[in-house]
C-alpha positions as CSV (number, residue, x, y, z in Angstrom):
1,M,47.6,72.7,237.3
2,R,50.2,74.6,235.2
3,H,52.2,77.6,236.8
4,M,54.2,78.6,233.7
5,I,55.0,82.1,232.7
6,R,57.6,84.0,230.8
7,I,60.5,84.8,232.9
8,R,61.1,88.2,231.4
9,D,57.8,89.2,232.9
10,L,59.2,88.8,236.2
11,I,62.6,90.4,235.3
12,F,61.9,92.9,238.3
13,V,62.7,90.0,240.5
14,L,66.3,89.7,239.2
15,T,66.9,93.4,240.2
16,T,66.6,92.6,243.8
17,L,68.9,89.4,243.8
18,A,72.3,89.6,245.5
19,V,75.4,87.9,244.1
20,A,75.0,84.1,244.7
21,A,76.1,83.0,247.9
22,A,79.1,80.7,248.1
23,C,77.4,78.2,250.1
24,S,74.4,77.7,247.8
25,G,76.7,75.5,245.6
26,P,74.9,76.0,242.4
27,E,75.7,73.8,239.4
28,E,76.0,75.2,235.8
29,V,77.3,74.3,232.4
30,A,78.3,76.3,229.3
31,M,75.5,76.9,226.8
32,S,77.3,77.4,223.5
33,D,76.0,74.2,221.8
34,Q,72.3,75.1,222.9
35,T,71.9,78.7,222.3
36,A,68.8,78.2,220.1
37,A,67.2,75.7,222.6
38,T,64.2,76.3,224.6
39,Q,65.2,77.1,228.3
40,T,62.9,76.2,231.3
41,V,63.3,77.3,234.8
42,Y,61.9,75.1,237.6
43,V,61.7,77.0,240.8
44,N,60.5,76.5,244.5
45,G,60.7,72.8,244.5
46,L,62.5,70.3,246.9
47,V,65.0,68.7,244.4
48,Y,66.5,65.3,245.6
49,T,69.6,65.2,243.2
50,Q,71.5,62.0,243.7
51,D,74.6,64.2,243.3
52,R,76.9,63.7,246.3
53,D,78.3,67.2,245.8
54,L,74.8,68.8,245.9
55,P,72.4,66.3,247.3
56,W,69.6,68.9,247.7
57,A,68.5,71.9,245.8
58,E,65.4,74.2,245.2
59,S,65.5,74.7,241.5
60,L,66.9,73.5,238.0
61,V,67.3,75.1,234.7
62,T,67.0,73.0,231.6
63,K,67.9,74.0,228.0
64,G,67.0,71.7,225.0
65,D,67.4,68.1,226.5
66,R,70.0,68.9,228.9
67,I,70.1,70.2,232.6
68,V,72.3,73.4,232.7
69,F,71.9,74.7,236.1
70,V,71.0,73.2,239.7
71,G,70.9,75.2,242.8
72,S,68.6,77.8,244.7
73,T,65.7,79.5,243.2
74,E,67.5,82.9,243.6
75,D,70.4,81.6,241.7
76,A,68.4,79.9,239.1
77,L,66.5,83.1,238.1
78,Q,69.8,84.9,237.9
79,Y,71.2,82.2,235.8
80,A,68.3,82.3,233.5
81,G,68.7,86.0,232.7
82,G,65.1,86.5,231.9
83,D,64.9,83.9,229.0
84,G,62.6,81.1,228.8
85,K,59.6,79.6,230.7
86,L,59.2,79.5,234.5
87,V,57.5,76.6,236.3
88,D,56.6,77.1,239.8
89,L,56.8,73.8,241.5
90,Q,55.1,75.0,244.6
91,G,57.1,72.9,247.0
92,Q,56.8,69.5,245.1
93,F,59.3,66.9,245.2
94,V,61.7,66.5,242.2
95,M,63.9,63.4,241.7
96,P,65.9,61.8,238.8
97,G,63.7,59.9,236.5
98,I,63.1,56.2,237.4
99,I,65.2,53.5,235.6
100,D,63.3,50.2,235.5
101,A,66.5,47.9,235.1
102,H,64.6,44.8,234.0
103,T,61.1,44.7,232.6
104,H,59.2,43.3,229.7
105,P,57.1,45.8,227.8
106,G,57.0,43.6,224.7
107,L,55.9,40.5,226.4
108,I,53.1,42.5,228.3
109,S,52.0,44.0,225.0
110,T,52.0,40.8,222.9
111,G,49.3,39.5,225.0
112,A,50.7,38.1,228.3
113,A,48.5,40.7,230.3
114,D,45.3,42.5,230.3
115,L,45.7,46.0,229.6
116,S,42.0,46.9,229.7
117,G,42.2,47.6,233.5
118,L,45.1,50.0,233.7
119,D,43.0,53.0,234.5
120,E,40.9,51.1,237.2
121,T,41.6,52.0,240.8
122,V,42.3,48.6,242.3
123,G,44.7,47.2,245.0
124,E,48.3,46.6,243.8
125,N,48.0,42.9,244.5
126,E,44.6,42.6,242.6
127,E,43.8,42.0,239.0
128,P,41.1,43.8,237.3
129,A,37.7,41.9,237.7
130,T,36.9,40.1,234.5
131,P,34.6,37.0,234.0
132,D,37.3,35.4,232.2
133,R,39.8,35.2,234.9
134,M,40.7,31.7,236.1
135,P,41.3,31.2,239.8
136,S,44.9,30.3,240.6
137,R,44.1,27.7,243.3
138,P,43.0,25.4,244.6
139,R,43.3,22.7,241.9
140,E,39.4,22.1,242.2
141,A,38.5,25.6,241.6
142,T,40.9,25.9,238.5
143,L,39.3,22.8,237.1
144,A,35.6,23.9,237.8
145,W,36.3,27.2,236.2
146,L,37.8,25.5,233.1
147,Q,34.6,23.3,232.8
148,Q,32.4,26.3,233.1
149,Y,34.6,28.2,230.5
150,R,34.4,25.4,228.2
151,D,30.7,25.3,228.4
152,D,30.5,29.2,227.8
153,H,32.7,29.2,224.8
154,P,31.8,26.2,222.8
155,F,33.1,27.8,219.5
156,F,36.5,28.6,220.8
157,P,39.1,26.4,219.2
158,L,41.7,26.9,221.7
159,V,41.3,27.5,225.5
160,I,43.9,29.9,226.8
161,S,43.1,31.2,230.2
162,Q,43.3,34.8,231.5
163,G,44.8,34.2,234.7
164,V,47.3,31.7,236.1
165,W,47.4,28.4,238.0
166,D,49.6,28.4,241.2
167,V,52.5,26.0,241.0
168,A,52.4,25.4,244.8
169,A,49.0,23.8,244.4
170,Y,50.8,21.1,242.5
171,V,53.9,20.4,244.4
172,P,55.7,18.0,244.2
173,D,54.6,16.0,241.2
174,G,53.2,18.9,239.2
175,P,49.9,19.0,237.2
176,H,49.0,16.2,234.8
177,K,47.3,16.4,231.3
178,R,44.6,13.7,232.5
179,D,42.9,16.4,234.4
180,L,42.6,18.8,231.3
181,D,41.7,15.7,229.1
182,A,38.7,15.1,231.2
183,I,37.5,18.6,230.5
184,A,38.4,18.8,226.7
185,S,39.7,15.8,224.8
186,I,39.7,17.4,221.4
187,R,40.1,21.2,222.1
188,P,43.7,22.2,223.0
189,I,44.2,23.7,226.4
190,V,47.2,25.8,227.4
191,L,47.5,27.3,231.0
192,F,50.2,29.4,232.2
193,D,51.5,29.1,235.7
194,N,52.2,31.9,238.4
195,S,56.0,31.8,237.9
196,G,55.7,32.5,234.2
197,H,58.1,29.7,233.4
198,S,56.0,26.8,232.7
199,V,52.6,25.6,231.3
200,W,50.0,22.9,231.6
201,V,48.5,21.4,228.4
202,N,46.2,18.7,227.5
203,S,46.7,15.7,225.1
204,A,45.1,17.7,222.4
205,M,47.7,20.6,222.9
206,L,50.7,18.2,222.7
207,R,49.5,16.8,219.5
208,T,49.1,20.4,218.1
209,L,52.6,21.2,219.2
210,G,54.0,17.9,217.8
211,I,55.3,16.7,221.2
212,D,55.4,13.0,221.9
213,R,57.7,10.7,223.9
214,D,60.4,11.0,221.1
215,T,60.6,14.7,221.2
216,P,63.8,16.0,222.6
217,D,64.2,18.5,225.2
218,L,65.7,22.0,224.6
219,S,68.2,21.8,227.4
220,E,68.8,19.3,230.1
221,N,67.1,20.0,233.6
222,L,66.1,23.5,232.3
223,S,63.8,23.6,229.4
224,Y,62.3,20.2,229.3
225,I,59.1,18.0,228.9
226,V,58.2,16.4,232.1
227,R,57.6,12.6,231.4
228,D,56.1,9.8,233.3
229,E,57.9,6.5,234.1
230,A,57.0,5.2,230.7
231,G,58.5,8.2,229.0
232,E,55.3,9.8,228.0
233,P,54.8,13.6,228.3
234,T,52.6,14.5,231.4
235,G,51.4,17.9,230.1
236,W,53.8,19.9,232.0
237,L,56.1,21.9,229.9
238,K,59.0,23.7,231.7
239,E,60.6,26.9,230.9
240,F,60.6,27.5,227.0
241,V,59.3,24.4,225.4
242,L,56.0,26.0,224.5
243,T,57.9,29.0,223.1
244,H,60.2,26.9,221.0
245,H,57.3,24.8,219.5
246,T,54.9,27.8,218.7
247,G,57.5,29.9,217.1
248,G,56.1,33.3,218.2
249,K,52.9,32.7,216.3
250,S,50.7,34.3,219.0
251,V,51.8,37.9,218.4
252,P,49.0,40.3,217.5
253,S,48.6,42.2,214.3
254,P,51.2,44.8,213.9
255,D,48.6,47.7,214.5
256,E,47.1,45.9,217.6
257,L,50.6,45.3,218.8
258,K,51.6,49.0,218.3
259,E,48.4,50.1,220.1
260,R,48.9,48.0,223.2
261,L,52.6,48.8,223.4
262,L,52.0,52.6,223.1
263,K,49.3,52.3,225.9
264,Y,51.7,50.4,228.3
265,V,54.7,52.6,227.7
266,D,52.6,55.6,228.3
267,Y,51.4,54.0,231.4
268,M,54.9,53.3,232.5
269,S,55.7,57.1,231.9
270,S,52.9,58.0,234.1
271,K,54.5,56.2,237.0
272,G,57.7,58.1,236.6
273,I,59.7,55.7,234.7
274,T,62.0,57.5,232.2
275,T,64.3,54.5,231.1
276,L,63.6,50.9,230.7
277,W,65.9,47.9,230.1
278,D,64.0,45.4,228.2
279,A,64.8,41.9,229.4
280,G,63.8,40.1,226.3
281,N,61.0,39.0,224.0
282,F,62.1,35.5,223.0
283,N,61.2,34.7,219.4
284,M,58.9,37.8,219.1
285,E,61.6,40.4,219.1
286,D,61.2,41.6,215.5
287,A,57.4,42.2,216.0
288,V,57.9,44.1,219.4
289,Y,61.0,46.2,218.1
290,Q,59.2,47.1,215.0
291,A,56.4,48.4,216.8
292,A,58.7,50.4,219.1
293,H,60.7,51.6,216.2
294,D,57.5,52.9,214.6
295,I,56.4,54.6,218.0
296,A,59.8,56.3,218.2
297,I,59.9,57.5,214.5
298,E,56.6,59.1,215.2
299,G,58.0,60.9,218.1
300,N,55.7,59.1,220.5
301,L,58.1,57.0,222.5
302,P,57.8,58.6,226.1
303,L,60.9,57.1,227.6
304,R,64.4,55.7,226.9
305,W,64.2,52.1,225.9
306,E,67.3,50.0,226.1
307,G,66.5,46.8,223.9
308,S,68.5,43.4,224.1
309,Y,69.0,40.2,222.1
310,H,67.6,37.3,224.2
311,I,69.4,34.1,224.4
312,W,67.1,31.2,225.8
313,K,68.1,28.2,223.6
314,P,71.9,26.8,223.6
315,N,72.4,27.4,219.9
316,Q,71.8,31.1,219.9
317,I,75.1,32.0,221.5
318,G,77.2,31.5,218.3
319,T,75.3,34.2,216.5
320,A,74.2,36.4,219.4
321,V,76.5,39.3,218.6
322,E,75.5,39.4,214.9
323,S,71.9,39.3,216.0
324,L,72.2,42.0,218.4
325,L,73.9,44.3,215.8
326,R,71.2,43.4,213.4
327,L,68.5,44.7,215.8
328,R,70.5,47.9,216.4
329,D,70.9,48.6,212.8
330,K,67.2,47.8,211.8
331,Y,65.3,49.1,214.8
332,G,67.5,51.7,216.5
333,H,66.3,55.2,216.5
334,G,66.7,58.1,219.0
335,T,66.1,56.8,222.6
336,L,65.4,53.3,221.3
337,R,68.9,51.6,221.5
338,F,70.4,48.1,221.7
339,N,73.5,47.6,223.7
340,T,73.0,44.3,225.8
341,I,72.7,40.6,225.4
342,K,70.5,38.7,227.9
343,I,70.9,35.1,228.9
344,H,68.2,33.2,230.6
345,Y,70.8,31.2,232.3
346,D,68.9,29.0,234.7
347,G,65.2,28.7,235.7
348,M,63.1,29.1,238.7
349,L,62.9,27.5,242.1
350,D,59.3,27.2,241.8
351,I,59.4,24.6,239.0
352,L,62.8,22.9,240.1
353,T,64.8,24.4,237.2
354,A,66.8,27.0,239.0
355,A,70.6,25.7,239.3
356,V,71.2,25.1,243.1
357,L,74.3,24.0,244.9
358,E,72.2,21.7,247.1
359,P,69.4,19.4,245.9
360,Y,65.8,20.2,246.0
361,V,63.9,18.9,249.2
362,T,61.1,17.7,247.0
363,D,63.3,16.1,244.3
364,P,66.8,14.8,246.0
365,D,68.4,14.1,242.7
366,N,67.7,17.3,241.0
367,Y,70.2,20.2,241.0
368,G,68.4,22.3,238.3
369,G,70.0,23.3,235.1
370,V,72.2,26.1,233.4
371,L,72.3,27.0,229.7
372,F,76.1,27.0,229.5
373,T,79.2,25.9,231.4
374,P,81.2,28.6,233.2
375,Q,83.9,28.1,230.7
376,R,81.6,28.8,227.6
377,L,80.2,31.7,229.5
378,S,83.6,33.2,230.1
379,S,84.7,32.9,226.4
380,F,81.3,34.6,225.5
381,M,82.1,37.6,227.9
382,Q,85.4,38.0,226.4
383,E,83.8,38.1,222.9
384,L,81.3,40.7,224.1
385,D,84.1,42.6,225.7
386,G,85.7,43.1,222.2
387,H,82.5,44.4,220.9
388,D,81.7,46.8,223.8
389,I,78.3,44.9,224.4
390,D,77.0,44.4,227.8
391,L,75.7,41.3,229.3
392,H,72.7,40.7,231.6
393,L,71.8,37.1,233.0
394,H,68.9,35.7,234.7
395,A,70.0,33.5,237.7
396,S,67.6,32.3,240.3
397,G,69.6,29.6,242.1
398,D,72.9,29.8,243.9
399,R,74.8,27.6,241.6
400,A,73.8,29.6,238.7
401,T,75.2,32.9,240.3
402,R,78.4,31.1,241.4
403,N,78.9,30.0,237.7
404,I,78.4,33.3,236.4
405,L,80.9,34.9,238.9
406,D,83.5,32.2,238.3
407,A,83.0,33.1,234.4
408,V,83.7,36.7,235.1
409,E,86.9,35.8,237.0
410,Q,88.1,33.5,234.1
411,A,87.4,36.2,231.6
412,Q,89.3,38.8,233.6
413,D,92.1,36.4,234.0
414,A,92.3,35.5,230.3
415,L,92.2,39.3,229.4
416,G,94.5,40.3,232.1
417,R,92.4,43.2,233.1
418,P,88.8,43.8,234.5
419,L,86.1,43.5,231.7
420,K,85.2,46.8,230.2
421,I,81.6,45.8,229.7
422,E,78.7,45.9,232.3
423,V,77.7,42.5,233.7
424,T,74.4,42.2,235.5
425,I,72.8,39.3,237.3
426,S,69.0,39.5,237.9
427,H,66.6,37.9,240.4
428,L,69.1,36.3,242.8
429,F,66.6,34.2,244.8
430,L,69.4,32.2,246.3
431,V,73.0,33.2,246.5
432,A,75.6,31.8,248.9
433,D,76.9,34.2,251.6
434,S,80.5,33.8,250.3
435,D,79.3,35.0,246.8
436,V,77.6,38.3,248.0
437,K,80.8,40.1,248.4
438,R,82.1,39.0,245.0
439,F,79.7,41.3,243.3
440,A,81.6,44.4,244.4
441,E,84.9,42.9,243.9
442,L,84.1,41.8,240.4
443,N,82.1,44.8,239.4
444,V,79.0,42.9,238.7
445,H,75.6,44.5,239.2
446,A,72.9,42.9,241.3
447,N,69.4,43.2,239.9
448,F,66.3,42.7,242.1
449,S,62.5,43.0,241.5
450,P,61.0,44.1,244.8
451,H,57.4,43.6,244.1
452,W,58.3,40.0,244.7
453,F,59.6,40.5,248.1
454,G,56.0,40.1,249.8
455,G,55.7,36.5,248.6
456,T,52.4,37.1,247.0
457,V,53.2,36.9,243.3
458,Y,54.9,33.5,243.5
459,G,57.5,31.9,245.7
460,K,55.4,29.4,247.7
461,A,56.3,26.5,245.5
462,G,60.1,27.5,245.6
463,E,59.9,27.6,249.3
464,I,58.5,24.2,249.5
465,N,60.9,22.8,247.0
466,V,64.1,24.2,248.9
467,G,62.9,23.9,252.5
468,P,62.3,26.6,255.0
469,E,66.1,27.2,255.9
470,R,67.1,28.1,252.3
471,A,63.8,29.8,251.7
472,S,64.5,32.1,254.8
473,R,67.3,33.8,252.8
474,S,65.6,34.7,249.6
475,Q,66.4,37.8,247.6
476,V,68.8,39.4,250.5
477,V,68.9,42.9,248.8
478,G,70.3,44.5,252.0
479,H,73.1,42.2,252.4
480,F,74.3,43.1,248.9
481,V,74.0,46.8,249.7
482,R,76.1,46.3,252.9
483,Q,78.7,44.6,250.8
484,Q,79.0,47.7,248.5
485,A,77.4,45.9,245.5
486,N,75.8,48.2,243.0
487,V,72.1,47.1,243.5
488,T,69.5,48.0,240.9
489,L,65.8,47.6,241.2
490,S,63.1,46.8,238.6
491,S,59.6,45.3,238.0
492,D,60.0,42.3,235.6
493,V,56.3,42.5,235.1
494,V,54.7,40.0,232.8
495,H,51.1,39.2,234.3
496,N,50.0,42.2,236.2
497,P,51.0,45.5,234.4
498,R,50.0,47.7,237.3
499,R,52.9,46.2,239.4
500,V,55.3,48.1,237.4
501,S,55.0,51.1,239.7
502,P,58.5,51.8,241.1
503,F,56.8,53.3,244.1
504,L,55.3,49.9,244.9
505,G,58.8,48.5,244.7
506,M,60.3,51.2,246.8
507,E,57.8,50.4,249.7
508,M,58.4,46.7,249.3
509,S,62.2,47.1,249.4
510,I,61.8,48.9,252.8
511,T,59.1,46.6,254.3
512,R,59.5,43.3,252.5
513,K,55.8,42.6,252.6
514,A,52.7,43.0,250.4
515,T,50.9,46.2,250.4
516,N,47.1,46.5,251.1
517,T,47.0,43.1,252.7
518,A,46.0,42.7,256.3
519,D,47.7,39.5,257.1
520,A,50.8,40.4,255.1
521,V,53.8,38.7,256.3
522,T,57.4,40.1,256.2
523,L,59.7,38.1,254.1
524,P,62.6,36.9,256.0
525,P,65.4,37.8,256.8
526,L,64.8,41.3,258.4
527,G,68.4,42.3,257.6
528,A,67.5,42.2,254.0
529,R,65.5,45.2,254.1
530,I,66.9,48.4,252.7
531,S,66.1,52.1,253.4
532,L,64.3,54.6,251.2
533,E,67.6,56.3,250.3
534,Q,69.0,53.0,249.1
535,A,65.7,52.2,247.3
536,L,65.7,55.4,245.4
537,A,69.4,55.0,244.5
538,G,68.5,51.4,243.2
539,Y,65.9,53.0,240.8
540,T,68.1,56.0,239.6
541,I,71.8,56.4,239.9
542,N,72.5,52.7,240.4
543,G,70.4,51.8,237.3
544,A,72.4,54.3,235.1
545,A,75.5,52.5,236.2
546,Q,74.1,49.2,235.0
547,L,73.2,50.5,231.7
548,G,76.5,52.2,231.1
549,L,74.8,55.5,231.3
550,E,76.5,57.1,234.0
551,G,77.1,60.8,233.3
552,E,74.0,60.8,231.2
553,V,71.0,60.1,233.6
554,G,70.2,58.9,237.0
555,V,71.3,62.2,238.7
556,I,70.1,65.8,238.6
557,K,73.1,67.7,237.6
558,A,74.3,70.3,235.2
559,G,75.6,68.6,231.9
560,L,73.2,65.6,232.2
561,L,70.1,64.8,230.2
562,A,66.9,66.5,231.6
563,D,65.2,63.4,232.7
564,F,63.4,63.8,236.1
565,I,59.9,63.4,237.8
566,V,57.8,65.7,240.0
567,L,55.9,64.2,243.0
568,P,53.1,65.8,244.8
569,Q,54.5,64.7,248.1
570,N,57.8,64.1,249.7
571,P,58.6,60.1,250.0
572,F,60.7,60.7,253.0
573,E,57.7,62.3,254.8
574,T,55.3,59.8,253.7
575,D,54.1,56.8,255.8
576,V,56.1,53.8,254.6
577,E,53.1,51.7,254.0
578,K,51.6,54.4,251.8
579,I,54.6,55.0,249.5
580,H,53.0,52.6,246.9
581,A,50.2,55.0,246.5
582,I,52.5,57.9,245.1
583,E,51.5,59.0,241.7
584,P,54.0,61.4,239.8
585,S,52.3,64.7,238.9
586,A,54.9,65.1,236.0
587,T,57.4,63.2,234.1
588,V,60.0,64.8,231.9
589,V,62.3,63.1,229.5
590,A,65.1,65.0,227.6
591,G,63.6,68.3,228.8
592,E,60.2,67.4,227.3
593,L,57.0,66.7,229.4
594,R,55.9,63.3,228.8
595,S,53.2,62.7,231.4
596,G,51.2,64.8,233.6
597,G,51.8,68.7,234.0
598,F,52.8,71.2,236.6
């Protein structure tokens, strides 16, 4: 319901106001540059600002795209001077807009996820019910589904499932093409796994891709073709082999992609997300960013989109800066910006491609792989420093993280000063205890995706591969917080778009267990849990620091951009295991209502 009226209609209220009390601590900013902008006064709320000087307030005033005043309702009305609109928040909770610091709207929209069920009311750990959803496990159920799918779709030239197969059901040897060949010997089959980092294909698909025993791997122990003892491909393609050989040919038409992308970013906005950092689109970036650009040009982009150039093959690094600048020049518009290069530095524990300090239990000769040596990474950091381009790196294994931290130290030694760019390491499934404290020392941001903390999305295969002891210290976000690292939180959603909700992430940061699941198990160690205050910071002020947007967003403070959300309930007074169900009543970006209402 809206509670918006002209302030001058309540001018009589101002005549009863006393001079603002000194203890109220109001924040205000000069208005000389926004005299013609629309002014809005939001009163009678519970405003959680993330501003250390004024952590709580009742009201705020916006003018144009900026916050111009934060303080008490009484002082806000006096500051407004009878101009603009009045919004009665009726006690609702107000907080800075959510910053999703690592996510994939482009991959979701190019077809990696089913967007048809976004409006359905289902559990956060469920997928919308569809007849074409393949069961993830056991192996027998997956194969039986495929046989039925083949029979039900006799004219489909290619079988690509809705749903994924669970890597844990195939440890340690992995899947094999012979099982799929028995179902379809002529029609290609490609099945995506639940880690999002490998595919299982049949012989027909290998022929379609042109992959045989002589096909070279993209990178050693990282993006490679699994082969049998005779050197023949088994049908298990790890990391980005499929992406490389398909060349982005699975992208929808421009109109369909734009429609899907707009639907998804509107959904993100409805969940309170006001800024996202795009973690990469592989070789589909031009299609994705053209669609995002068109949406932005039309004024329909409901959030700030920080785009990136994505390095996933070794030969990209030499032209990466040029490539990012091309994206910036061609597609940058308004809140669609390009300031970061992302490197997929290692792989995943689930499929034995994460770079580890100790060998895998299930493959004692395997230490995983990295895309570049620390020395090459260091020289690249120095190059980025010269161009003021930030760097974000995927790192799942402890060896990968150590390499990156060593590269930062080498770059700083070579420059004779700290790097002036933002460096972020994401995922951090395994990190050596001695390296956790180095994040704060080197000013490296630590990014986590807390909807993984429950272990229900994936991770079972990783647990088997590294053994129970190492698995018991996975994603220890609380340890990073205690060591004063700047911890940011994100969704990194690819398969299930509803898990983009930051409130799901907040709850699981606190509990480290899945929601709406009777037999949910808390992911160890218990000391890795964080508080609601720390989770809120991870989604707001800390995310702003990661993106180099401090002083612009992440805090409700006079002079900053008017990005904030309104919640119908106070998260601090909500049962912890019900935080995931919070739905924002309004999302405001640059002073403009983008979702919901008041």
